[in-house]
N, C-alpha and C positions, 0 to 999 in steps of 0.2 A: 364797217367791216367789209373787206372786198369779197367778191363771189369765190368761191372755193374753186379751184383748179385742179382737176384730176388728170394727172399723166398716164395715159396709157401706153406701155412700153412693150414691144415684141418686136419679131423677126419681119424684116422687109422680103427678102427672098428667102424661100424655102419654108415659110410658116405652113404649118399643117392646117388641115382643114377644120379640125376642132376649135384650134387657136383662132381662125379666122372667125368661125361662128361665134365663138365667145365674144371676141373682140367687137364684133359688129352689134351684139345684143349688150355688151357693157356700154358702148358709145351710146346706144339708144335710151338705156336706163339712166345713165349719168346725165344726158341731155332732159330727160323727164323731171330729174330733181333740180334742174335749174342750175346745176354746175356747168363748170366751162371744161370741155373736154381739150387736152393738150397731147398732140402726137408729134411724131418725127415729120409729119407733113408730107411725105412721098407717096406717090401713087402705087405703093406696093404693101402686099402683105397686111400684118397687124395694123400698121399705120393707117392704111386706107380704109381696112374694115370698120376700124374703130371711127374714124371720121366720117364715113358713110352713114354708120349708125346714128350718130349725134346729129349729122345734118338732116337726115331723112326726119328725125324727130323734132325739128325745129330747134336743135342746140346751136350754140357757139363754138366753133372749133378753131382752134390756135395751132398751127403748125409750125415747129421750129426745124428749119431746114439746113443741111449741111453745106449747101451750094451758095453762090452769089446769086443766081436767078435760075428761074425754071426748075422742071422736075418735081412740081407740087401737084398733090391730089386735086381733083375737082371740087371735093367735098371740104376743103380747108376753107374757112371764111378769113381768117387773117393769117397771112404768111410772113414768117420772120427769116429773111434769107441771112444766114451768118457768115458763110465763106469759112466756116471753121472745121468742116469734115466732122470727124468723129468726135471732136472735142465740144462740139455742140451738145453732147451728151450732159455736160455740167449744167448748160442753161435749161435743159428739160426738166431736170431734177430741182434745180434751185427755184424755178418758176411754179413747180408743181405744189400744191398742198399736201396732197397724197399721191404716191406713185403706185401703180399696179403694173406688175410684170405679167403679161399675157402669155405664158408658155416661156421659158427660157432655154431657147435652143441655140443660141450663138452668144459670142463674146461681147456684142453691142448691148443687148439687153441684159446681159450678167453684169457689164460695167455700169449701167443705169442704177441696176439693183444695188451694187456694191456701194455706189455714190450716195443713193438714197440712205443706206445705212450709216455711211461716214458723216452725212450732213444731218443726221437725225430726222429726216423726212420719213413719215410713217410709209412703211413698204408692205404691200400686200402682194401674194405671189398667187395666181390665178391658175389652178389645176396644174402645179409644177409637177415635174417628174420627181420621184422619191429622191432621187441624188442631189437634185438642185434644192429640194426642201431642206434635206440633211445639211447640206453645205451651208445655205444661208442662215439656218437655225444656229449651226455651230458658231457662226459669226455673231450673231444677236439674237437672243431670246425674244425680242419683241416683235420679230417677223410675223405677220400674220398670214394665213393661207385660206383661201377660199376654194370651195370645190366648184363654184358656178357663179356666173354673173349676179345673180341676185343676191348671193351671200357676199359678195364684193361691197354692194350697195349698203349692206348693214355693218359692214366693218368700217366702211369709209364714214357713215354716220357716228359710229362709236368714236372713231378717230377725230372727227371735227368737233365732237362734244366735248373731248378730252382737252383739245386745244384752245377752247373758250373758257 
């Protein structure tokens, strides 16, 4: 069985302080479980914070980048340059065993969450705004919601147990 890949998705530009703090902590906790962290790979926002948390904890960080070269976080261990722009969101989701949306403050993260639902990839919303939680649960009642990074880890464990 392959190592689980936990996709941590969130805003690049304009990420809030709480989202950045939660993303870094979540990256650390995912790495401590021995799981691989997947992010959008850029040196911005949630992507960089989650990558930093995992990297600092000795974890493996996979970054799926929109560009053909450059613009990669220094905390990414394996960079995949797609040249696909926003279309790389499909790769992010299809490569992830579980997708965690760390704050849904923009269309990019919302598209990744929607793609997770479409592909039946387990989706966890981390501390979502009430409107985002209501919307995504209206699309699929199986959407999981966590209030903090530690709760995400418990939900990921449950999702992995159900998958085996």
